[in-house]
MARVEX-728831 format. One record per residue (C-alpha): residue number from 1; residue in one letter; z, x, y. Coordinates in nm, 2 decimals. Layout:
REM residues N
SITE num residuo     up   east  north
SITE NUM       A      Z      X      Y
...
***
This chain:
REM residues 178
SITE num residuo     up   east  north
SITE   1       M   0.00   0.00   0.00
SITE   2       R   0.08   0.28   0.24
SITE   3       P  -0.27   0.44   0.22
SITE   4       F  -0.42   0.10   0.31
SITE   5       I  -0.20   0.08   0.62
SITE   6       F  -0.29   0.43   0.72
SITE   7       V  -0.66   0.36   0.68
SITE   8       C  -0.62   0.05   0.89
SITE   9       W  -0.43   0.24   1.16
SITE  10       I  -0.71   0.51   1.17
SITE  11       L  -0.97   0.24   1.20
SITE  12       L  -0.78   0.05   1.47
SITE  13       N  -0.73   0.37   1.67
SITE  14       T  -1.09   0.47   1.63
SITE  15       F  -1.23   0.14   1.74
SITE  16       S  -0.99   0.10   2.03
SITE  17       G  -1.07   0.45   2.15
SITE  18       V  -1.44   0.37   2.14
SITE  19       A  -1.38   0.05   2.33
SITE  20       Q  -1.18   0.24   2.60
SITE  21       I  -1.45   0.50   2.64
SITE  22       S  -1.74   0.26   2.65
SITE  23       T  -1.58   0.01   2.88
SITE  24       P  -1.80   0.00   3.20
SITE  25       D  -1.65   0.05   3.54
SITE  26       T  -1.60  -0.26   3.75
SITE  27       T  -1.82  -0.29   4.06
SITE  28       I  -1.52  -0.19   4.29
SITE  29       V  -1.45   0.12   4.08
SITE  30       R  -1.82   0.22   4.09
SITE  31       Q  -1.82   0.16   4.47
SITE  32       E  -1.51   0.38   4.53
SITE  33       K  -1.64   0.66   4.30
SITE  34       L  -1.97   0.66   4.48
SITE  35       E  -1.80   0.66   4.83
SITE  36       R  -1.58   0.95   4.74
SITE  37       L  -1.87   1.15   4.59
SITE  38       V  -2.09   1.10   4.89
SITE  39       F  -1.81   1.21   5.11
SITE  40       Q  -1.75   1.52   4.90
SITE  41       Y  -2.12   1.61   4.92
SITE  42       I  -2.12   1.56   5.30
SITE  43       N  -1.83   1.81   5.32
SITE  44       E  -2.01   2.05   5.09
SITE  45       Y  -2.31   2.03   5.32
SITE  46       R  -2.10   2.08   5.63
SITE  47       I  -1.94   2.39   5.48
SITE  48       S  -2.28   2.53   5.38
SITE  49       Q  -2.37   2.50   5.75
SITE  50       G  -2.07   2.69   5.87
SITE  51       K  -1.87   2.37   5.98
SITE  52       K  -1.53   2.27   5.87
SITE  53       S  -1.49   1.98   5.62
SITE  54       V  -1.36   1.65   5.75
SITE  55       K  -1.07   1.46   5.61
SITE  56       W  -1.09   1.11   5.46
SITE  57       D  -0.93   0.86   5.70
SITE  58       D  -0.85   0.51   5.59
SITE  59       N  -0.87   0.37   5.94
SITE  60       I  -1.22   0.51   5.98
SITE  61       Y  -1.30   0.36   5.64
SITE  62       R  -1.22   0.01   5.78
SITE  63       V  -1.48   0.07   6.05
SITE  64       A  -1.74   0.19   5.80
SITE  65       A  -1.66  -0.09   5.55
SITE  66       H  -1.69  -0.36   5.82
SITE  67       H  -2.05  -0.25   5.89
SITE  68       A  -2.14  -0.19   5.53
SITE  69       R  -2.03  -0.55   5.45
SITE  70       Y  -2.23  -0.68   5.74
SITE  71       L  -2.54  -0.49   5.63
SITE  72       S  -2.50  -0.61   5.27
SITE  73       Y  -2.58  -0.97   5.36
SITE  74       R  -2.94  -1.07   5.27
SITE  75       G  -3.16  -1.11   5.58
SITE  76       I  -2.96  -0.86   5.79
SITE  77       E  -3.18  -0.58   5.92
SITE  78       L  -3.08  -0.22   5.86
SITE  79       S  -2.94  -0.13   6.21
SITE  80       H  -2.65   0.04   6.38
SITE  81       F  -2.61  -0.29   6.57
SITE  82       E  -2.44  -0.61   6.45
SITE  83       N  -2.66  -0.85   6.65
SITE  84       Q  -2.74  -1.11   6.38
SITE  85       D  -2.50  -1.38   6.28
SITE  86       R  -2.36  -1.34   5.93
SITE  87       P  -2.14  -1.61   5.78
SITE  88       N  -1.77  -1.54   5.77
SITE  89       H  -1.81  -1.21   5.96
SITE  90       V  -1.69  -1.10   6.30
SITE  91       E  -2.00  -0.93   6.45
SITE  92       V  -1.90  -0.63   6.66
SITE  93       R  -2.22  -0.51   6.81
SITE  94       Y  -2.18  -0.13   6.87
SITE  95       L  -2.01   0.15   6.68
SITE  96       S  -1.79   0.22   6.99
SITE  97       D  -1.68  -0.14   6.99
SITE  98       R  -1.60  -0.13   6.62
SITE  99       I  -1.39   0.18   6.68
SITE 100       E  -1.21  -0.01   6.95
SITE 101       Y  -1.18  -0.33   6.75
SITE 102       F  -0.99  -0.14   6.48
SITE 103       N  -0.77   0.04   6.73
SITE 104       I  -0.89   0.39   6.66
SITE 105       P  -0.82   0.65   6.93
SITE 106       S  -1.15   0.83   6.92
SITE 107       L  -1.31   1.07   7.17
SITE 108       E  -1.64   1.07   6.98
SITE 109       S  -1.78   0.90   6.67
SITE 110       I  -2.10   0.91   6.48
SITE 111       E  -2.25   0.66   6.23
SITE 112       N  -2.52   0.73   5.97
SITE 113       I  -2.66   0.45   5.77
SITE 114       T  -2.93   0.44   5.50
SITE 115       S  -3.04   0.22   5.22
SITE 116       A  -3.08   0.28   4.85
SITE 117       Y  -3.15   0.07   4.55
SITE 118       I  -2.86   0.00   4.31
SITE 119       Y  -2.93   0.11   3.96
SITE 120       E  -2.70   0.12   3.66
SITE 121       F  -2.41   0.37   3.67
SITE 122       E  -2.36   0.47   3.31
SITE 123       T  -2.28   0.84   3.34
SITE 124       Q  -2.13   1.08   3.59
SITE 125       K  -2.49   1.21   3.64
SITE 126       D  -2.60   0.87   3.76
SITE 127       Y  -2.33   0.87   4.03
SITE 128       E  -2.42   1.23   4.13
SITE 129       K  -2.79   1.14   4.15
SITE 130       V  -2.73   0.84   4.38
SITE 131       A  -2.48   1.03   4.59
SITE 132       H  -2.72   1.32   4.64
SITE 133       E  -3.00   1.08   4.73
SITE 134       I  -2.78   0.92   5.00
SITE 135       V  -2.67   1.25   5.15
SITE 136       N  -3.02   1.40   5.13
SITE 137       S  -3.16   1.10   5.32
SITE 138       W  -2.94   1.20   5.61
SITE 139       I  -3.00   1.57   5.57
SITE 140       N  -3.38   1.51   5.58
SITE 141       S  -3.35   1.32   5.91
SITE 142       I  -3.29   1.56   6.21
SITE 143       A  -3.09   1.31   6.41
SITE 144       H  -2.87   1.21   6.11
SITE 145       K  -2.83   1.58   6.00
SITE 146       N  -2.73   1.69   6.35
SITE 147       A  -2.48   1.41   6.38
SITE 148       M  -2.32   1.50   6.04
SITE 149       I  -2.27   1.86   6.12
SITE 150       Q  -2.12   1.83   6.47
SITE 151       Y  -1.84   2.09   6.50
SITE 152       N  -1.58   1.86   6.67
SITE 153       L  -1.56   1.59   6.40
SITE 154       K  -1.23   1.59   6.22
SITE 155       V  -1.21   1.27   6.01
SITE 156       G  -1.44   1.03   5.85
SITE 157       A  -1.52   0.79   5.56
SITE 158       V  -1.81   0.65   5.37
SITE 159       A  -1.83   0.28   5.28
SITE 160       I  -2.07   0.13   5.04
SITE 161       F  -2.09  -0.24   4.94
SITE 162       L  -2.24  -0.26   4.59
SITE 163       E  -2.42  -0.56   4.47
SITE 164       E  -2.59  -0.50   4.14
SITE 165       G  -2.97  -0.51   4.13
SITE 166       H  -3.00  -0.51   4.51
SITE 167       Y  -3.02  -0.26   4.80
SITE 168       M  -2.70  -0.11   4.92
SITE 169       C  -2.65   0.03   5.27
SITE 170       P  -2.41   0.33   5.27
SITE 171       V  -2.24   0.38   5.61
SITE 172       L  -2.09   0.71   5.71
SITE 173       V  -1.86   0.72   6.01
SITE 174       L  -1.72   1.05   6.13
SITE 175       S  -1.49   1.08   6.43
SITE 176       E  -1.28   1.31   6.65
SITE 177       Y  -0.94   1.16   6.73
SITE 178       R  -0.80   1.19   7.08
***
């Protein structure tokens, strides 16, 4: 009888381990992983350009997330401005107004946005590929690249609103506090 129990225990642990390994991330987990990876790649790029890395800031994240949610709504144009009505959203037209709306004492802030198609995130390589594509879209634009590597920026955040099978609009906000 004991060998039977032992075999059952091995099978149970084997299958439960497989289930834990193959359980897909939730959308929010994928979103947060991607946000942090994009932010890491931005800092790696800043360092490669002789600039200091910036620190993640949850207050700045609120500003970026506000605009990412706005841009995620179907029919909203990719823009730095919130000038179209979106249901259940307080439109705050300019970045400087969004900084003020969230009570952030900033001397200067920049905002980079882009769009990318959401595809499946099955492996770490998938996350890395998407994160590199996002950062490279900014590096390949002179204005976005110059904004990203300003020397005086100290804090920042990346916000991404994921909706499977659709476009996402990553928003980067970097700032210098007063």
